[in-house]
N, C-alpha and C positions, 0 to 999 in steps of 0.2 A: 631503695624503697621510698625514702622521703621525697626524692625528686619526682618519682612516679605519682605519689599522692598529690604533690603540688600541681602536676599537670592535670590529673583527674579533677581536682577542685576547680582549676581554671576552666576546664571544659564545662563543668556544671554551671559556673557563673555565666558563661557565654550562651547558655541555653535558656529556653523558655518553655514552661509546662502550662498547658491550658486544658480545660474541660469543654468538650463539645456535647450538646444535648439536642435531642429531637424526639418528637412524638408523631407517630402516624396512626390515624384513626380510620377504621373501616366498620361497616355494619356487619354483624355476625351473619355468615352465610350458611353455616352448617352447625349441627349439634350432635352430641353422642352421649350415651348413658349405658350403664351396666344393668343387666337383669340376670336372675338365676332361674334355672329350670331344673326341677328335681323329679325323680321317679323312683319307685321301689317295686321289687318283685321277688319271687322266690328263687330266682336264678340270676346270675350276673348278666347272661345274654339277654334275658327278658327285660331286665332293668335298663340296659343300654338301648334296646329296641324301643321301649316305651318312651325313653327320653328323646330319642330321635324323632319319634312320631309327634311328641309335644312341641319340639323345636320347629318341625315343619309346619305344624298348625299355627304356631305363633308367627312364623314368617309369612304364611299365607294371609293371616289376619292383618298384617302391616302393609301388604302389597298395595291395596287401594289407596294408602296414604303416601305412596311414593317411595317406600322402602323396598329395595331390590334384594334378592337372596344374597348377593355379594356384600350387602351392607350389614348383614348379620354374621358376626365373626366370633368364633369360640376363643375365649381368653384362657379358660381353665376348665379341665374336665377330670373328674375323679369318680371312682366307684369304690365303695367300701361295704363290707359285710357286717351285719348286725347279729350278734349272738345273744340269745335269751335263754335263761334257765327254765327248765320244766318245773312248774309249781303246782301242777294238778294233783300230785300225790303227797302234798305236804302233810306231816303228822300234826296232830292237834297241838294247840298252844301249850307250852310247858313241857313238851316231849321232844324238843329239838335235839338231835344227836350232836355230839361233840366232834370237832374237827381235830383229827390226830395230827401230831407233829409231822411236818413235811408232806402232808397230803391234804387234798381237798375232797371232802365227802359231801356231796349235795344231799340235802334234806332227806336222808334215810333211803334214797334210791340206789346208792352204792356205786356210782361209777361216773366217769367222764361223759358217757353217752347221754347223760341227763342235760348237759349243756349243748343245745342243738342250734343249728343255723336258723335264725329267724327270717332274714331277708337280705337282699342287696339293695343298696341305695346309690343311684347315679346322680351326680351333681354337676351341672353344666352352667358355667358363667359365660354370658354372651355380651359382646359390645355391639350396640345397635347404633349405626350411623344414620343420621337424618339429613337428607340432602336439602330440605327446606327448613331453615331454623324456626320459622314462624309456626311450624306444625309439630315442634318437638314435644310439647305437652300433650297434644292429641295422640301422638305415636306412643308415648309412655302409658297413657291411659288404656290404649288399645292392647298393648302388650300385657298389662295387668289383667285385663278382662279375659285375655286368651290363656291365662294360666301362669304367666311369669311373675316373679317377684322382683320389683324394681329395687336395686341395691344402691344406686348412687343418684346424685342430683344431675341436672343437665349441664353439660360442658359445651359452651358455645365457642366456635372457632372460625377462622377464615378458611375459605376454600383453598387458597394458596398462601399458607402461613410462612413458608420460606421466603417468598417474595416480599411479604410485609416486613419481616425482620430485616431483610437485606436493604430495603429502601430506607428504613429507620436508621440503620447503621451508616449508610452512605450519607444521609443528611447530617447525622451527628459528626461524622468525619469532616464534612465541609464546614460545619459550624466551628469546630476546633481550629481549622486552618484560618478562617476569617478572624477569629479572636486573636490568634497568634500574630497575624499580620497587623492587626490594629494596635496591639501592645508594642510590637517591634517598631512600628512607625512612630508611636508616641515617644519612644526612646531614641529615635534617630537611627534605627537599625533596619535591617531587612531579614526576613525569614529565610533560613537556609534549609538544609536537608532534615528530614524526619529522623529522629534518633530512636525513640521508642513509642509504642502505642498499645493501649489496652482498651478492652471494651466490655460493656455489660448491657444486657437488654432484658426488659421485663414486660410481660404481657398481662393485661388485666381487663376486666369487663366493667370499665368505668370507675374502678376504685382509685386509680391514680388521680383522676380529676377531682374526686370527692375529697382526697387528702391533700390537694394542691396547696392550700393555705398553710398547712403544718409542715411542709417539706421545703427546707431551706434551699435545696439544690434544684428545685423544680424550674423548668423554663418558664419564662413570662409571656411567651407568645405562642400562638398556634394551638391553644388548648380549647376544647369545646366548652360551652356553657351548660351542658347537661351530661348526665351519665347514661350508660347503657350501650355505648359503642365499644367495640374492641379497640384497645389502645396498646400500642407497642412503643415503649419508652426506651430509648437507647442513650447511653452515656459513654463517651470516649475520653480517655486521658491520653494526651499526646505531648511529646517533648520534641521541640525543634531547635536546631542550632540557629544562632543569630550572627549576622555578619555586617 
């Protein structure tokens, strides 16, 4: 065990660990937000139908703004019934009957039939995708006027977020390799095989730039002078052998 530990320590001494960083910035191309559509009726079927009608009306109101039916997606749909006690025949104040042990006796009417079905309520939460980010506020206002309740703020994103993240990671990986080569050259060595690599990526709407001065690990190049763009910050930790 001791000889194995010595060999492992020797391998660690012969390696070099570096951090690679990169930021990719793009203008927001799309946006999304959540709205709620509610409807109530005396029956479950009618509540669902009324909710569907309201959803169609909201979708139609957004069509002139570039929102297609496929851009309005249901996130959550629930229907619950509301029970209300009958209070029309309440006795006068001070003459309320007592509730017997183990039984519920509604105000002098004498039976569970006094608790009647009031209505059904349908609640539909929709995600609205806006293809033109500049019109996101206009679309949210139109949805509210059409009868929806806006539940969330606007979430701006890239049209191809996967590609934005991939290019940021690729650039961070190249930065790590260049740093390793520079350090190895300064020590009279050459970079060998990659041993381990880990990655982390964060997306923000200009917040990374705003906090740049207080972030010790922030890259010093390639950062914008203003906020508002979508930024994808990638950080890679890589260990290479040296020879």
